C-alpha positions as CSV (number, residue, x, y, z in Angstrom):
1,M,51.5,31.5,90.7
2,M,54.8,32.4,89.1
3,V,53.6,35.9,88.4
4,E,52.6,36.4,92.1
5,D,56.0,35.1,93.2
6,L,57.8,37.6,90.9
7,N,55.7,40.5,92.3
8,C,56.5,39.6,95.8
9,L,60.2,39.3,95.0
10,W,60.1,42.7,93.3
11,T,58.3,44.3,96.3
12,L,60.9,42.8,98.7
13,L,63.8,44.2,96.6
14,S,62.2,47.7,96.5
15,I,61.8,47.7,100.3
16,L,65.5,46.6,100.7
17,L,66.7,49.3,98.3
18,H,64.7,51.9,100.1
19,L,66.1,50.8,103.5
20,F,69.6,51.0,102.0
21,H,69.2,54.6,100.9
22,V,67.7,55.6,104.3
23,L,70.6,54.0,106.2
24,R,73.2,55.6,103.9
25,K,71.7,59.0,104.4
26,A,71.6,58.5,108.2
27,F,75.2,57.5,108.3
28,T,76.2,60.5,106.1
29,T,74.4,62.9,108.4
30,V,76.0,61.5,111.6
31,F,79.5,61.6,110.2
32,S,79.1,65.1,108.8
33,K,78.0,66.4,112.2
34,S,80.9,64.9,114.0
35,A,83.4,66.2,111.4
36,F,85.5,69.3,112.2
37,S,87.1,71.9,110.0
38,H,90.9,72.0,109.8
39,P,92.5,75.1,111.3
40,P,93.7,77.7,108.8
41,L,97.3,77.2,107.6
42,S,99.9,79.0,109.6
43,W,101.3,82.2,108.0
44,K,104.8,80.9,108.9
45,R,106.6,78.5,106.6
46,R,107.0,75.0,108.0
47,S,110.7,75.3,107.7
48,D,110.7,78.5,109.8
49,M,108.5,77.1,112.6
50,P,109.9,75.4,115.7
51,V,109.1,71.7,116.2
52,S,106.6,72.5,119.0
53,A,104.6,74.8,116.8
54,S,104.5,72.2,114.0
55,N,103.3,69.6,116.5
56,K,100.5,71.9,117.7
57,I,99.2,72.3,114.1
58,R,99.4,68.5,113.6
59,D,97.5,67.9,116.9
60,A,94.9,70.5,116.0
61,S,94.2,68.6,112.7
62,M,93.4,65.5,114.7
63,G,90.7,67.0,116.9
64,P,89.1,70.1,118.2
65,T,91.2,72.5,120.3
66,K,90.3,72.8,124.0
67,K,88.2,75.8,124.8
68,N,90.6,77.0,127.5
69,G,93.0,78.2,124.8
70,N,92.8,81.6,122.9
71,I,91.4,79.9,119.8
72,S,88.5,77.4,119.6
73,T,87.3,75.4,116.6
74,T,83.8,74.5,116.0
75,G,82.1,71.6,114.3
76,S,80.8,73.7,111.4
77,V,82.8,73.1,108.3
78,S,81.9,76.5,106.9
79,K,82.9,78.6,109.9
80,E,86.3,80.2,110.4
81,V,88.4,80.1,113.5
82,V,87.6,83.2,115.6
83,V,89.9,84.9,118.1
84,E,88.0,85.4,121.4
85,K,90.6,87.8,123.0
86,V,92.8,90.5,121.7
87,E,96.1,88.7,120.7
88,R,99.1,89.4,118.6
89,F,99.9,86.9,115.8
90,G,103.2,87.6,114.0
91,G,103.1,91.2,115.1
92,E,99.5,91.8,113.9
93,E,97.0,92.7,116.6
94,L,93.7,90.7,116.3
95,K,90.7,92.4,117.7
96,E,87.8,90.5,119.3
97,G,85.8,88.6,116.8
98,E,88.4,89.1,114.0
99,C,89.0,86.0,111.9
100,L,92.4,84.4,112.1
101,S,92.4,84.0,108.3
102,V,92.2,87.8,108.0
103,A,95.3,88.2,110.1
104,A,97.0,85.5,108.2
105,R,96.4,87.4,105.0
106,K,97.8,90.5,106.5
107,I,101.0,88.7,107.4
108,R,101.3,87.0,104.0
109,N,100.9,90.4,102.3
110,R,103.8,91.9,104.2
111,P,107.0,92.6,102.3
112,M,110.0,90.4,103.0
113,K,112.3,91.4,105.8
114,L,114.1,94.7,105.0
115,V,117.8,94.9,105.8
116,I,119.0,98.5,106.2
117,P,122.8,98.8,106.4
118,Q,124.4,100.7,109.2
119,S,124.9,104.3,108.4
120,G,128.4,105.6,107.9
121,G,130.0,108.4,109.9
122,A,129.3,111.1,107.4
123,V,126.1,112.3,108.9
124,G,126.2,115.4,111.1
125,S,124.4,115.9,114.4
126,E,120.8,115.5,113.2
127,L,119.1,112.8,111.3
128,G,115.3,112.9,110.6
129,E,113.2,110.3,112.2
130,V,111.3,107.9,109.9
131,F,107.5,108.2,109.9
132,G,105.3,105.3,110.7
133,K,107.2,103.6,113.6
134,K,104.3,103.8,116.0
135,D,100.7,103.3,115.0
136,E,99.5,105.8,117.6
137,D,101.7,108.5,116.0
138,L,100.1,107.9,112.6
139,G,96.7,108.7,113.9
140,R,97.7,112.1,115.2
141,G,100.2,113.0,112.4
142,T,103.7,114.1,112.9
143,E,105.2,117.5,113.8
144,V,108.9,118.3,113.8
145,E,110.7,121.5,114.6
146,G,114.4,121.3,113.9
147,N,117.4,123.6,113.2
148,G,116.0,126.0,110.6
149,Y,113.2,123.8,109.4
150,W,109.6,122.8,110.3
151,L,107.7,119.8,109.2
152,V,104.1,118.6,109.5
153,S,102.7,115.3,108.2
154,R,99.2,113.9,108.2
155,R,98.1,110.4,107.3
156,G,95.4,110.1,104.6
157,A,92.8,107.4,104.1
158,R,95.4,104.6,104.0
159,H,95.8,102.3,106.9
160,R,99.5,103.3,107.3
161,M,101.5,106.5,106.6
162,E,103.6,106.1,103.5
163,D,105.4,109.5,103.5
164,G,108.8,110.1,105.0
165,Y,111.5,112.7,105.3
166,V,115.3,113.3,105.7
167,A,116.9,116.1,107.7
168,I,120.6,116.3,108.1
169,T,122.2,119.5,109.5
170,N,125.7,120.5,110.6
171,I,127.3,118.3,107.9
172,H,130.9,117.8,108.8
173,E,130.4,120.2,111.6
174,D,129.6,123.0,109.2
175,S,126.4,124.7,110.4
176,K,125.9,126.2,106.9
177,Q,125.7,122.8,105.2
178,A,122.4,120.8,105.3
179,L,120.4,118.3,103.4
180,F,116.7,117.9,103.4
181,G,114.3,115.6,101.7
182,V,110.6,114.6,101.4
183,L,109.5,111.2,100.4
184,D,106.1,109.9,99.1
185,G,105.9,106.1,99.1
186,H,103.6,103.7,97.4
187,G,103.1,99.9,97.7
188,G,104.0,99.9,101.4
189,R,106.6,101.5,103.7
190,A,109.6,99.3,102.9
191,C,111.1,101.7,100.3
192,V,110.3,104.8,102.3
193,D,112.0,103.4,105.4
194,F,115.1,102.3,103.4
195,V,115.5,105.5,101.4
196,S,114.9,107.7,104.5
197,Q,117.9,106.0,106.2
198,M,120.2,105.6,103.2
199,L,119.9,108.3,100.6
200,G,121.1,111.2,102.7
201,N,124.2,109.2,103.7
202,N,124.9,108.1,100.1
203,I,124.7,111.7,98.9
204,I,127.1,112.9,101.6
205,N,129.5,110.1,100.9
206,A,129.4,110.8,97.2
207,L,130.2,114.5,97.9
208,E,133.3,113.5,99.8
209,E,134.7,112.1,96.6
210,V,134.2,115.5,94.9
211,K,137.3,117.4,96.2
212,E,136.7,120.5,94.1
213,D,133.2,121.5,93.1
214,K,134.4,124.3,90.8
215,E,133.9,122.1,87.8
216,E,130.3,122.7,86.6
217,G,127.9,119.8,87.2
218,K,130.3,117.7,89.3
219,L,128.2,117.9,92.5
220,E,125.0,117.2,90.5
221,S,126.6,114.1,89.0
222,A,127.6,112.9,92.5
223,I,124.0,113.3,93.7
224,K,122.6,111.4,90.7
225,A,125.1,108.6,91.5
226,A,123.8,108.5,95.1
227,Y,120.2,108.2,93.9
228,L,121.1,105.4,91.6
229,A,123.2,103.6,94.2
230,T,120.3,103.8,96.8
231,D,117.9,102.4,94.2
232,S,120.3,99.5,93.4
233,E,120.7,98.8,97.1
234,F,117.0,98.7,97.7
235,L,116.3,96.5,94.6
236,S,118.8,94.0,95.9
237,Q,116.6,93.5,98.9
238,G,114.0,91.8,96.7
239,V,111.2,93.9,98.4
240,S,108.3,95.3,96.3
241,S,107.5,99.0,96.8
242,G,108.7,102.4,95.7
243,T,108.9,106.0,96.7
244,C,109.1,109.4,95.0
245,V,111.7,111.7,96.5
246,A,112.9,115.3,96.4
247,T,116.1,116.5,98.1
248,I,118.0,119.8,98.5
249,L,121.6,120.2,99.5
250,I,122.7,123.6,100.9
251,K,126.5,124.0,100.4
252,D,128.7,127.0,100.0
253,G,125.8,129.4,99.4
254,K,124.4,127.2,96.7
255,L,121.3,125.1,96.5
256,H,121.5,121.7,94.8
257,V,118.0,120.4,94.0
258,S,117.1,116.9,92.9
259,N,113.9,114.9,92.4
260,A,112.5,111.6,91.1
261,G,108.8,111.6,91.1
262,D,106.2,114.2,92.0
263,C,107.4,115.5,95.3
264,R,108.0,119.2,94.6
265,V,110.3,122.0,95.8
266,V,109.3,125.6,95.7
267,I,111.4,128.6,96.6
268,S,110.2,132.0,97.7
269,K,112.1,135.1,96.4
270,K,110.6,138.3,97.7
271,G,107.3,136.6,98.1
272,V,107.2,135.2,94.5
273,A,107.0,131.4,94.1
274,Y,109.3,129.6,91.8
275,A,109.1,125.8,91.3
276,L,112.6,124.3,91.4
277,T,111.5,120.8,90.3
278,S,109.3,119.5,87.6
279,D,106.9,116.6,88.4
280,H,107.7,113.3,86.8
281,R,104.4,112.2,85.6
282,P,103.3,110.2,82.5
283,E,101.5,113.1,80.9
284,R,104.8,115.0,80.5
285,E,105.6,114.7,76.8
286,D,109.3,114.0,77.3
287,E,108.5,111.3,79.9
288,R,105.8,109.7,77.7
289,I,108.2,109.6,74.8
290,R,111.0,108.0,76.9
291,I,108.6,105.3,78.2
292,E,107.3,104.5,74.7
293,N,110.8,104.3,73.3
294,L,111.5,101.7,76.0
295,G,108.5,99.6,74.8
296,G,106.0,100.8,77.5
297,Y,102.8,102.8,77.2
298,V,100.9,105.4,79.1
299,S,97.1,105.6,79.4
300,C,94.6,107.9,80.8
301,Y,91.5,106.9,82.8
302,N,89.2,109.3,84.6
303,G,91.7,112.1,84.0
304,V,94.7,110.2,85.6
305,W,97.6,109.2,83.4
306,R,99.4,106.0,84.3
307,V,102.4,103.9,83.2
308,Q,101.4,100.4,82.1
309,D,97.9,101.1,83.6
310,S,99.6,101.2,87.0
311,L,101.6,104.0,88.5
312,A,100.7,107.7,88.1
313,I,104.4,108.7,88.3
314,S,107.2,108.1,85.8
315,R,110.3,108.1,88.1
316,A,110.8,106.7,91.5
317,I,113.2,104.7,93.6
318,G,112.2,101.1,93.8
319,D,109.3,99.5,91.9
320,A,111.3,96.5,90.7
321,N,108.5,95.1,88.6
322,M,108.4,98.3,86.5
323,K,112.0,99.4,86.6
324,K,112.3,99.3,82.8
325,W,110.1,102.4,82.7
326,I,110.0,103.9,86.2
327,I,113.6,105.0,86.4
328,S,115.3,106.4,89.5
329,E,117.6,108.9,87.8
330,P,116.8,112.3,89.2
331,E,116.7,115.6,87.5
332,T,119.1,118.0,89.2
333,R,119.9,121.7,89.1
334,M,122.0,124.2,91.0
335,I,120.7,127.5,92.3
336,Q,122.8,130.4,93.6
337,L,121.3,131.8,96.7
338,T,120.8,135.5,96.9
339,K,119.6,138.0,99.5
340,D,116.1,137.6,97.9
341,S,116.0,133.9,98.7
342,E,113.7,133.5,101.7
343,F,112.6,129.9,102.2
344,L,111.8,126.6,100.6
345,I,108.6,124.6,100.7
346,M,109.1,120.9,100.1
347,A,106.0,118.7,100.0
348,S,104.4,115.5,98.7
349,D,101.7,115.6,96.1
350,G,99.1,115.5,98.8
351,L,99.7,119.3,99.1
352,W,100.4,120.3,95.5
353,D,97.4,118.5,94.1
354,K,95.2,120.9,96.1
355,V,97.3,124.1,96.7
356,S,99.1,126.2,94.1
357,N,102.8,127.2,94.4
358,Q,102.0,130.9,95.0
359,E,99.2,130.2,97.5
360,A,101.6,128.0,99.5
361,V,104.2,130.7,99.6
362,D,101.7,133.3,100.6
363,V,100.6,131.1,103.6
364,V,104.1,130.6,104.8
365,R,105.1,134.3,104.5
366,Q,102.0,135.2,106.5
367,R,103.0,132.9,109.3
368,K,106.7,133.9,109.1
369,N,108.2,130.4,108.4
370,S,106.7,128.9,111.5
371,M,105.3,125.5,112.4
372,Q,101.8,127.0,112.1
373,S,102.4,127.6,108.4
374,C,103.0,123.9,107.8
375,K,99.8,123.1,109.8
376,D,97.8,125.6,107.8
377,L,98.9,124.2,104.4
378,V,98.0,120.7,105.6
379,E,94.6,121.9,106.8
380,I,93.9,123.7,103.5
381,S,94.8,120.5,101.5
382,C,92.5,118.3,103.6
383,S,89.7,120.8,103.6
384,R,89.7,120.7,99.8
385,G,89.2,116.9,99.7
386,N,92.7,115.5,99.8
387,R,92.6,111.9,101.0
388,D,96.3,111.2,100.3
389,D,99.1,111.4,102.9
390,V,100.4,114.9,103.0
391,T,103.8,116.1,104.2
392,V,105.0,119.7,104.2
393,M,108.5,120.9,105.1
394,V,109.5,124.6,105.3
395,V,113.2,125.4,105.3
396,D,114.4,128.9,106.3
397,L,117.3,129.5,103.8
398,R,118.6,132.4,105.8
399,S,119.4,130.1,108.7
400,F,121.9,128.3,106.5
401,C,123.6,131.0,104.4
402,T,124.6,134.6,104.9
403,V,124.3,136.5,101.6
404,S,125.4,140.1,101.3
């Protein structure tokens, strides 16, 4: 009798335990279906957001957002918030069906706000526009015809153009003085935008302190100081990016050429090409030795030499995290212009990686220093597989100096 009672008791306990598991599973299913996912975190800091915006986020975490808004949440925990209409969040346009979290990442990846000081009064009548201000312009490329120069730029495979330029003519109301520059940025547009606005003015301001340029190398030292000052000013912004740059100053029948990086300047003399700059790349023996003496290293992978397995150039403005090895001090030289000096070709590596110096000069001479010559060089580079941004500027030297 006792054994039968124990069996009944055990059977009853088993039934109760089974019912308990069934009920717990049912409750879990019901609550999981009624649960909702929290909206993605705002890309703005809490301290930067107005009280009303903070309240909206708090309210959203307490229940689903009404469907009459632009954003709707669903009951699925795994799904992301999807934008139903084209909207702009923090300046980023969200297309239909794009996840808000994607846009949030775009905003988070943006550099900090860049502050560009107001330009001084040293600039003459013309200052080159900065590339990349309008997205629609980037798709078409940029063409500029100025006083004695032509420029064409085309965006590569990147989402945004990272090239830039500087063009300042009629310096101190002297039509024979001019400054031109080509920039090739990396890591975003911040450094290109800053240097495009500041370097030319810093060079001109530095030249004002040089009363007499008869002393050899005095102007070159002033230009170097302007490069270093521009680099220091940009680094103080706390923004991460960098740019290669090459500039030329035409003054008193002389050409002052400077570069930091792999933008190149080539001069044509009676149709013969002469490179006026030397590319700053890690494979250059003197640059490799300099980097190694500073405790860095250079490496080669798939035929590309890099500093610290990162940048393929050894000098540039910016690049705070690699400033120990990627210096901004330019190499400078002075060239006396003669009657054989015809024109200059200034370009980013998007051209020079695909087109030789002499071929570029031949194309420009054939087109007689026109806008079409710049277009032709860009087309040649792209037809040979260039996927980088490419910028080409041609400067007619005879427009700025009369040589007997």
